[in-house]
C-alpha positions in Angstrom: 161.1 147.0 91.9 160.4 143.7 91.2 156.6 143.7 91.8 156.1 146.2 89.4 158.1 144.4 86.5 156.4 141.0 87.7 153.3 142.6 88.0 153.9 144.5 84.3 154.5 140.8 82.7 151.2 139.6 84.0 149.1 141.7 82.9 151.6 142.1 79.1 148.3 140.8 76.4 145.1 141.1 76.2 144.1 137.7 77.3 146.4 138.0 80.7 144.1 141.1 81.4 141.1 139.6 80.7 141.9 136.6 83.0 142.3 139.0 85.8 138.9 140.4 84.9 137.5 136.9 85.0 139.4 136.1 88.5 137.5 139.1 90.5 133.6 138.4 87.9 131.9 136.9 91.1 133.3 140.4 93.5 132.2 143.2 90.8 128.8 141.3 90.3 128.1 141.8 93.8 128.3 145.9 92.9 125.5 144.9 90.0 128.3 144.7 87.3 127.2 142.3 84.6 129.1 142.9 81.6 132.6 144.2 81.3 135.5 144.2 78.5 138.7 145.8 77.3 139.0 148.6 74.5 141.5 150.4 73.4 145.0 149.7 72.6 144.4 146.0 75.0 141.4 144.9 72.3 143.6 145.9 69.4 146.9 144.3 70.4 148.7 147.9 70.1 149.2 147.9 73.5 153.1 148.8 75.6 154.7 149.2 79.0 153.1 152.3 79.8 149.1 151.7 78.1 146.7 152.1 80.4 144.0 149.7 80.7 140.6 150.9 79.2 137.8 148.9 81.0 134.1 149.0 80.1 131.3 148.2 82.4 127.7 148.3 82.4 125.3 148.0 85.5 122.8 146.1 85.9 119.2 148.4 85.8 119.1 150.1 89.1 122.7 149.2 90.2 124.7 152.0 88.5 126.0 154.9 91.2 128.5 156.5 92.5 129.4 153.9 95.2 128.9 150.7 93.1 131.0 152.9 90.6 133.3 154.1 93.2 134.0 150.0 94.9 134.6 149.0 91.2 137.2 151.7 89.9 138.5 150.2 93.7 139.0 146.8 93.4 140.2 146.9 89.4 142.8 149.9 90.3 144.2 147.4 93.1 144.1 144.3 90.9 146.4 146.1 88.3 148.6 147.5 90.6 150.5 150.2 89.4 149.2 150.4 86.2 146.6 153.2 85.1 143.3 152.0 84.1 140.2 154.1 82.3 136.9 152.8 83.4 133.7 153.6 81.4 130.0 153.1 81.7 128.1 151.8 78.6 125.5 154.4 79.4 128.3 156.7 80.2 129.6 156.3 76.1 129.6 159.1 73.8 127.2 159.1 70.7 130.1 159.7 68.9 132.9 157.5 70.0 130.8 154.8 71.5 130.2 152.8 69.0 133.5 152.3 67.9 134.0 151.1 71.5 131.5 148.6 71.1 133.1 147.3 68.3 136.2 146.7 69.8 135.3 145.8 73.2 136.3 142.1 73.9 134.2 140.8 77.6 135.4 139.0 79.7 
């Protein structure tokens, strides 16, 4: 139980989430990640104790594939422990909500 509380405290702000992401950027680059950022409630400073972490990733050209996506997901899932994460690729953004996401994303 202490581990969960500690984990929540460690990722309670946008800055703490971005710092954790920065700590694994070199590892993510091995899978073709050139940009990674946070959007949604964390980017707006509206997160709660039960908020998920919305993450936007952008792959280098010709590096986006299922295996790389899953490797990145596994790294980020382990990084954030019990906190739910949602990962969206820049290429997968909806033309309707994509512009809003691109306006609010905060890159690590």
